[in-house]
C-alpha positions as CSV (number, residue, x, y, z in Angstrom):
1,M,0.0,0.0,0.0
2,G,1.4,3.4,-1.0
3,F,2.0,6.2,1.3
4,V,0.1,9.5,1.0
5,D,2.1,12.7,1.1
6,A,0.6,14.7,3.9
7,S,2.0,18.0,2.5
8,S,0.4,17.4,-0.9
9,T,-3.0,17.0,0.8
10,L,-2.5,20.4,2.4
11,I,-1.1,22.2,-0.6
12,N,-3.4,20.8,-3.3
13,P,-6.5,22.6,-2.1
14,R,-4.7,25.9,-2.0
15,A,-3.2,25.2,-5.5
16,R,-6.6,24.3,-6.9
17,R,-8.1,27.5,-5.5
18,R,-5.3,29.6,-7.0
19,R,-5.8,27.9,-10.4
20,L,-9.6,28.5,-10.1
21,L,-9.1,32.2,-9.3
22,R,-6.6,32.6,-12.1
23,K,-9.1,30.9,-14.5
24,R,-11.9,33.1,-13.4
25,F,-9.7,36.2,-13.8
26,L,-8.7,35.3,-17.3
27,R,-12.3,35.0,-18.3
28,R,-12.9,38.6,-17.5
29,P,-11.3,40.8,-20.1
30,L,-12.3,44.1,-18.5
31,A,-10.6,43.1,-15.3
32,I,-7.4,42.2,-17.2
33,V,-7.6,45.6,-19.0
34,G,-8.0,47.3,-15.6
35,L,-5.0,45.5,-14.2
36,V,-2.8,46.3,-17.1
37,V,-3.7,50.0,-17.2
38,A,-3.4,50.3,-13.4
39,L,0.0,48.7,-13.4
40,T,1.0,51.0,-16.3
41,F,0.2,54.0,-14.2
42,I,2.0,52.6,-11.2
43,V,5.1,51.9,-13.2
44,C,5.0,55.4,-14.7
45,A,4.7,56.9,-11.2
46,I,7.6,54.9,-9.8
47,F,9.9,55.4,-12.8
48,A,8.9,58.9,-13.8
49,P,12.5,60.2,-13.4
50,V,13.6,57.6,-16.0
51,I,10.6,57.6,-18.3
52,A,9.8,61.3,-18.5
53,P,11.7,63.0,-21.4
54,Y,12.2,66.2,-19.3
55,S,12.2,67.4,-15.8
56,A,8.7,68.4,-14.5
57,S,9.9,72.0,-13.9
58,A,12.1,72.4,-17.0
59,T,11.0,75.3,-19.1
60,D,11.4,76.2,-22.7
61,F,10.5,79.9,-23.3
62,N,10.9,79.4,-27.0
63,A,8.0,77.0,-27.0
64,L,5.2,78.5,-24.9
65,L,1.8,76.7,-25.4
66,A,3.4,74.8,-28.2
67,H,1.4,72.1,-30.0
68,S,2.5,68.5,-30.2
69,S,5.9,67.9,-31.9
70,R,8.7,65.4,-31.9
71,H,10.4,67.4,-29.1
72,H,7.2,67.7,-27.0
73,L,4.8,64.8,-27.8
74,L,1.8,66.4,-25.9
75,G,3.0,70.0,-26.4
76,T,3.9,72.5,-23.6
77,D,2.1,74.6,-21.1
78,E,2.0,78.3,-20.5
79,L,5.6,78.3,-19.1
80,G,7.0,76.0,-21.8
81,R,7.0,72.9,-19.6
82,D,6.6,69.6,-21.3
83,V,3.0,68.3,-20.7
84,L,3.8,64.6,-21.0
85,S,6.6,64.9,-18.4
86,R,4.3,66.7,-16.0
87,I,1.6,64.1,-16.4
88,L,4.1,61.3,-15.7
89,W,5.5,63.1,-12.7
90,G,1.9,64.0,-11.6
91,A,1.0,60.3,-11.5
92,R,3.3,60.1,-8.5
93,A,1.2,62.4,-6.4
94,S,-2.1,60.8,-7.5
95,I,-1.0,57.2,-7.0
96,E,0.7,58.0,-3.7
97,A,-2.4,59.8,-2.4
98,G,-4.6,57.0,-3.6
99,V,-2.6,54.1,-2.2
100,F,-1.5,55.6,1.1
101,S,-4.8,57.2,2.0
102,T,-6.5,53.8,1.4
103,L,-3.9,52.1,3.6
104,L,-4.5,54.7,6.3
105,A,-8.2,54.3,6.0
106,M,-7.9,50.5,6.3
107,A,-5.5,50.8,9.3
108,V,-8.1,52.9,11.1
109,A,-11.3,51.3,9.9
110,V,-10.6,47.6,10.0
111,P,-9.8,47.3,13.8
112,I,-12.7,49.5,14.7
113,G,-15.1,47.6,12.5
114,I,-13.9,44.2,13.7
115,I,-14.3,45.2,17.4
116,A,-17.8,46.6,16.8
117,G,-19.0,43.6,14.8
118,Y,-17.4,40.9,17.0
119,Y,-18.2,42.2,20.5
120,R,-21.6,43.8,19.7
121,G,-23.3,45.4,22.7
122,W,-22.9,49.1,23.5
123,I,-19.5,49.2,21.7
124,D,-21.2,48.3,18.4
125,A,-24.1,50.7,19.0
126,V,-21.8,53.7,19.7
127,I,-19.5,52.9,16.7
128,A,-22.4,52.3,14.4
129,R,-24.2,55.5,15.3
130,L,-20.9,57.6,14.9
131,T,-20.3,55.9,11.6
132,D,-23.8,56.8,10.4
133,V,-23.3,60.4,11.4
134,L,-20.0,60.6,9.5
135,L,-21.5,58.9,6.4
136,A,-24.2,61.6,6.3
137,F,-21.5,63.9,5.0
138,P,-20.1,63.3,1.5
139,F,-16.6,61.9,1.3
140,L,-15.2,64.9,-0.6
141,V,-16.8,67.4,1.8
142,V,-15.1,65.7,4.8
143,A,-11.8,65.6,2.9
144,V,-11.9,69.2,1.9
145,G,-12.8,70.3,5.5
146,L,-10.0,68.3,7.0
147,A,-7.4,69.4,4.4
148,A,-8.4,73.0,5.0
149,I,-7.8,72.5,8.8
150,L,-4.5,70.6,8.4
151,G,-3.1,72.9,5.7
152,P,-2.2,72.5,2.1
153,S,0.3,69.7,1.3
154,L,0.2,66.3,-0.3
155,T,0.8,64.6,3.1
156,N,-2.1,66.5,4.7
157,A,-4.3,65.8,1.7
158,T,-3.5,62.1,2.0
159,I,-4.4,62.1,5.7
160,A,-7.6,63.9,5.0
161,L,-8.6,61.5,2.3
162,G,-7.8,58.5,4.5
163,I,-9.9,59.8,7.4
164,G,-12.7,60.7,5.0
165,A,-12.8,57.2,3.5
166,A,-12.6,55.4,6.9
167,P,-16.4,55.5,7.9
168,A,-17.4,53.5,4.8
169,L,-14.7,50.9,5.4
170,I,-15.7,50.7,9.1
171,R,-19.2,49.7,8.0
172,V,-17.9,47.0,5.6
173,A,-15.5,45.6,8.3
174,R,-18.3,45.6,10.9
175,G,-20.7,43.8,8.5
176,E,-18.1,41.1,7.8
177,A,-17.3,40.6,11.5
178,L,-21.0,40.3,12.3
179,A,-21.4,37.5,9.7
180,L,-18.1,35.7,10.6
181,R,-18.7,35.6,14.3
182,E,-21.7,33.3,13.7
183,E,-19.6,30.8,11.6
184,D,-19.1,27.3,13.0
185,Y,-15.3,27.5,13.0
186,V,-15.4,30.7,15.2
187,R,-17.9,29.1,17.6
188,A,-15.6,26.0,17.7
189,A,-12.6,28.2,18.6
190,V,-14.6,29.9,21.4
191,A,-15.7,26.4,22.7
192,N,-12.0,25.3,22.7
193,G,-11.0,28.3,24.9
194,A,-9.3,30.4,22.3
195,S,-8.7,34.0,23.3
196,D,-10.5,36.8,21.5
197,V,-7.3,38.1,20.1
198,R,-6.4,34.7,18.6
199,I,-9.9,34.4,17.1
200,L,-9.8,37.8,15.6
201,I,-6.3,37.4,14.1
202,R,-6.5,33.7,13.1
203,H,-10.2,33.3,12.0
204,V,-12.0,36.6,11.5
205,L,-9.5,38.8,9.8
206,P,-8.1,36.3,7.3
207,N,-11.7,35.4,6.2
208,M,-12.6,39.0,5.4
209,L,-9.4,39.8,3.5
210,S,-11.0,39.2,0.1
211,T,-13.7,41.7,0.8
212,L,-11.2,44.2,2.1
213,I,-9.1,43.8,-1.0
214,V,-12.1,44.5,-3.2
215,Q,-13.0,47.6,-1.1
216,A,-9.4,48.9,-1.3
217,T,-9.5,48.7,-5.1
218,V,-12.7,50.7,-5.0
219,A,-11.4,53.3,-2.5
220,I,-8.2,54.0,-4.4
221,P,-9.9,55.6,-7.5
222,A,-12.1,57.7,-5.2
223,A,-8.9,58.9,-3.4
224,I,-7.2,59.7,-6.7
225,I,-10.1,61.9,-7.7
226,G,-10.2,63.4,-4.3
227,E,-6.5,64.3,-4.5
228,A,-7.1,66.0,-7.9
229,V,-10.0,68.0,-6.3
230,L,-7.9,69.0,-3.3
231,S,-5.0,70.0,-5.5
232,F,-7.3,71.9,-7.9
233,L,-8.7,73.8,-4.9
234,G,-5.1,74.6,-3.6
235,L,-5.4,72.2,-0.6
236,G,-3.2,69.4,-1.9
237,V,0.0,69.4,-3.9
238,Q,1.5,72.9,-4.2
239,P,3.0,74.4,-7.4
240,P,5.5,74.0,-8.9
241,T,5.3,70.3,-7.9
242,P,3.3,68.6,-10.6
243,S,-0.1,67.0,-10.0
244,W,-3.1,66.3,-12.2
245,G,-5.2,68.5,-10.1
246,V,-2.6,71.3,-10.2
247,M,-2.4,71.0,-14.0
248,L,-6.2,71.4,-14.2
249,A,-6.1,74.4,-12.0
250,D,-3.4,76.0,-14.2
251,A,-5.3,75.2,-17.4
252,Q,-8.4,77.3,-16.3
253,S,-6.9,80.5,-17.7
254,Y,-6.1,78.9,-21.1
255,L,-9.2,76.9,-21.9
256,S,-10.1,78.9,-24.9
257,Q,-6.5,79.2,-26.1
258,A,-5.1,75.7,-25.3
259,P,-7.9,73.4,-24.1
260,R,-5.5,70.4,-24.4
261,L,-3.9,71.6,-21.1
262,A,-7.1,70.5,-19.3
263,V,-7.9,67.5,-21.6
264,Y,-4.7,65.5,-21.0
265,P,-4.7,65.5,-17.2
266,G,-8.4,64.9,-17.3
267,I,-7.9,61.8,-19.5
268,A,-5.2,60.6,-17.1
269,I,-7.5,60.9,-14.1
270,F,-10.3,59.2,-16.0
271,L,-8.2,56.3,-17.2
272,C,-6.5,55.7,-13.9
273,S,-9.7,55.8,-11.9
274,L,-11.5,53.6,-14.4
275,S,-8.7,51.0,-14.4
276,F,-8.9,50.5,-10.6
277,N,-12.7,50.4,-10.8
278,L,-12.6,47.7,-13.5
279,L,-10.0,45.8,-11.5
280,G,-12.2,46.0,-8.3
281,D,-15.3,44.8,-10.1
282,G,-13.4,41.9,-11.5
283,L,-11.9,41.0,-8.1
284,R,-15.4,41.2,-6.6
285,D,-16.8,38.7,-9.1
286,I,-13.7,36.4,-8.8
287,L,-13.6,36.2,-5.0
288,D,-17.4,35.8,-4.6
289,P,-17.9,32.3,-3.4
290,R,-21.2,32.1,-5.3
291,T,-19.4,32.5,-8.6
292,T,-19.5,29.3,-10.5
293,R,-17.1,30.1,-13.3
């Protein structure tokens, strides 16, 4: 009688799940497009000093508001700065604000939501009511108010966006914790005398990661748009540092003369936000246990 490799019995289910998720992902072309475009923006943001043909602040006073040419593929702005280079450099601010504000929101929201959903009682009631009050205010209104209080800078804008996004994520984490605390494996862990910390870390948090990942991919584009709004209002990135929002603000005075100055950063914001939304929709379908293919 042959021996059964114990390790293979543990690895195979995980490997099968990875193959299943990969197969589901490859069957969703929009999710693939979203992933490719999002990764393209991330690579451009990271390697902007290498990819950009010029420095973001380099000026050419002989080519003010110049049209597209072999020297400036997307033309130049009112100070003779290369528009393509500024879009590539501006991707840094947008991606940084989108990713780090979402991480901040998750770091704040997930522990609060888990505690509220798992322990219930008066803690849940207080957190739920406070969350409802905060959700009564639109996300951008909260972010603008906080950024105005903290002062104009990319760091403060990121903090404001992260705090503004936290209430919605608290509600998601709370809902997941409420459902998971009723699962049989959680009740078995309680019956076996496992501590609350162990249950939350070993059983509750890992089983809500897929939902949190999907929520993160949805929160990132909202934060990217939020950063553009704050920079447009003068509460985010400060000139001459490039940002898509700053470029839109600078283009206001030249809309009739050179509308392309507003079109190019607008397209960048649209494509970047759309790519993360498509990726998030794809991940939501793929990670949904009710999905059959």
